[in-house]
C-alpha positions as CSV (number, residue, x, y, z in Angstrom):
1,X,-40.1,25.4,202.6
2,X,-41.9,26.4,205.9
3,X,-41.3,24.3,208.8
4,X,-43.3,24.0,212.2
5,X,-42.1,26.2,215.0
6,X,-43.3,23.9,217.9
7,X,-46.0,21.5,218.8
8,X,-49.0,23.6,219.5
9,X,-51.5,21.6,221.4
10,X,-52.8,17.8,221.9
11,X,-56.2,16.8,221.5
12,X,-57.5,13.8,223.1
13,X,-60.7,11.9,223.1
14,X,-61.8,10.6,226.4
15,X,-64.9,8.8,227.6
16,X,-65.5,11.3,230.6
17,X,-64.4,14.8,230.0
18,X,-65.3,15.9,233.5
19,X,-63.2,13.0,235.1
20,X,-60.5,13.7,232.5
21,X,-60.4,17.4,233.3
22,X,-60.3,16.9,237.0
23,X,-57.2,14.4,236.5
24,X,-55.4,16.9,234.3
25,X,-56.0,19.9,236.5
26,X,-55.9,18.3,240.0
27,X,-53.2,15.8,239.4
28,X,-51.2,16.8,236.5
29,X,-51.4,20.6,237.2
30,X,-53.0,22.1,234.1
31,X,-55.3,25.1,234.3
32,X,-58.7,25.0,232.8
33,X,-59.0,27.8,230.0
34,X,-62.6,26.8,229.1
35,X,-65.0,24.2,229.7
36,X,-67.8,23.6,227.3
37,X,-71.2,23.7,229.6
38,X,-72.7,20.8,227.8
39,X,-69.7,18.5,228.8
40,X,-68.4,18.0,225.4
41,X,-65.0,19.5,225.9
42,X,-62.3,21.1,227.9
43,X,-59.5,23.1,227.0
44,X,-56.5,23.2,229.4
45,X,-53.4,25.3,229.7
46,X,-50.0,25.4,231.2
47,X,-50.7,29.3,231.8
48,X,-49.2,30.9,229.0
49,X,-50.9,29.8,225.7
50,X,-54.7,29.8,225.2
51,X,-54.7,25.8,225.4
52,X,-51.9,23.0,225.5
53,X,-54.4,20.4,225.8
54,X,-57.9,19.9,224.7
55,X,-60.3,17.0,225.9
56,X,-63.3,15.9,223.9
57,X,-65.9,13.5,224.5
58,X,-65.4,10.5,222.7
59,X,-68.1,9.5,220.3
60,X,-70.7,6.6,221.4
61,X,-69.0,3.5,220.7
62,X,-65.6,4.3,220.3
63,X,-63.0,1.7,221.1
64,X,-60.9,1.9,224.0
65,X,-57.2,3.1,223.7
66,X,-55.0,-0.1,223.6
67,X,-51.1,0.5,224.3
68,X,-49.1,-0.4,221.2
69,X,-51.7,0.5,218.7
70,X,-51.0,2.4,215.5
71,X,-51.1,6.1,216.3
72,X,-50.1,8.1,219.3
73,X,-47.6,6.3,221.6
74,X,-47.5,8.8,224.4
75,X,-47.2,12.4,224.9
76,X,-44.7,14.3,227.2
77,X,-45.2,17.6,229.3
78,X,-42.2,19.1,230.8
79,X,-42.0,20.4,234.5
80,X,-39.6,22.9,235.8
81,X,-37.2,20.8,238.0
82,X,-36.5,17.4,239.3
83,X,-37.9,18.5,242.5
84,X,-41.3,19.4,240.5
85,X,-41.2,15.9,238.9
86,X,-41.0,14.3,242.4
87,X,-44.1,16.5,243.5
88,X,-45.8,15.4,240.4
89,X,-45.2,11.7,241.1
90,X,-46.5,12.1,244.7
91,X,-49.7,13.6,243.4
92,X,-50.0,10.7,240.6
93,X,-49.5,8.2,243.4
94,X,-51.9,9.8,245.8
95,X,-54.5,9.8,242.9
96,X,-53.9,6.3,242.5
97,X,-52.8,6.8,238.7
98,X,-51.0,3.8,237.1
99,X,-47.4,4.8,236.8
100,X,-45.9,2.7,234.0
101,X,-42.3,3.3,234.6
102,X,-39.7,5.9,235.7
103,X,-36.5,6.4,234.0
104,X,-33.3,8.5,233.3
105,X,-32.9,9.0,229.8
106,X,-29.7,11.2,230.4
107,X,-31.0,14.3,228.8
108,X,-34.5,14.1,230.5
109,X,-35.7,12.2,233.8
110,X,-39.1,10.8,233.1
111,X,-42.3,9.4,234.8
112,X,-44.6,7.5,232.6
113,X,-48.3,7.0,233.7
114,X,-51.9,6.3,232.5
115,X,-54.6,9.0,232.4
116,X,-58.0,7.7,233.4
117,X,-58.9,6.3,229.9
118,X,-55.4,4.3,229.8
119,X,-53.7,6.8,227.5
120,X,-50.0,6.9,228.4
121,X,-48.6,10.3,229.1
122,X,-45.0,11.1,230.5
123,X,-44.0,14.1,232.8
124,X,-40.5,14.9,232.4
125,X,-37.7,17.4,233.4
126,X,-34.6,18.3,231.6
127,X,-31.2,17.4,233.2
128,X,-29.1,20.0,231.2
129,X,-29.4,23.9,231.7
130,X,-30.0,24.5,228.2
131,X,-31.8,22.9,225.2
132,X,-28.4,23.0,223.3
133,X,-26.9,20.8,226.0
134,X,-29.6,18.3,225.9
135,X,-29.6,17.9,221.9
136,X,-25.7,17.5,222.1
137,X,-26.1,14.8,224.6
138,X,-28.9,13.1,222.7
139,X,-26.8,13.2,219.3
140,X,-23.7,12.0,221.2
141,X,-25.4,8.8,222.7
142,X,-27.3,5.7,221.6
143,X,-30.0,6.4,223.9
144,X,-30.9,5.0,227.7
145,X,-33.9,4.4,230.0
146,X,-32.1,3.7,233.1
147,X,-34.6,2.9,235.9
148,X,-34.9,5.7,238.2
149,X,-35.9,5.7,242.1
150,X,-37.9,9.2,242.0
151,X,-37.8,9.4,245.8
152,X,-34.1,9.6,245.9
153,X,-32.2,12.9,245.4
154,X,-31.6,14.1,241.8
155,X,-28.8,11.9,240.2
156,X,-25.7,13.7,239.1
157,X,-25.9,15.2,235.5
158,X,-24.1,13.0,232.9
159,X,-21.4,14.4,230.9
160,X,-21.9,14.8,227.1
161,X,-19.5,12.3,225.2
162,X,-17.5,13.1,222.3
163,X,-18.7,10.3,220.1
164,X,-21.5,11.3,217.7
165,X,-24.1,8.6,217.2
166,X,-26.2,10.9,215.0
167,X,-24.1,10.3,211.8
168,X,-25.4,8.1,209.4
169,X,-22.9,5.3,208.6
């Protein structure tokens, strides 16, 4: 059986493509790869792939996103470091974006926020140096979401416990 290699891109229906493009470009940090001249869509990139995020004009009469509805809960974008996450948080605050919560998950540190249409997104940085260490931590812990003061220096990296919570009992 073939398996997916990675998540390719995310597509959001938005009420105002130009407003959302400015938010994801100027506040979150994406680059515009293509903007449809008629204003019905924009394709944004993290700088390597042709597009990581697409924004399409929602059809007339589309219902607003509501937290907790069936479907997408949130989507996360990784930043390079804790310092980059702190900088992103400052941009979100300066843009008066709604910050939902900020937490330390152990293997990541995360800022959850709402975009202009109220869609929840997450910016995160990895805590460990390698993906393998992050996965080992996740498999060996029951999970956590400890509130984090993003204005403080980076917390100490947690140890990877010996217990393995990933085994089914």
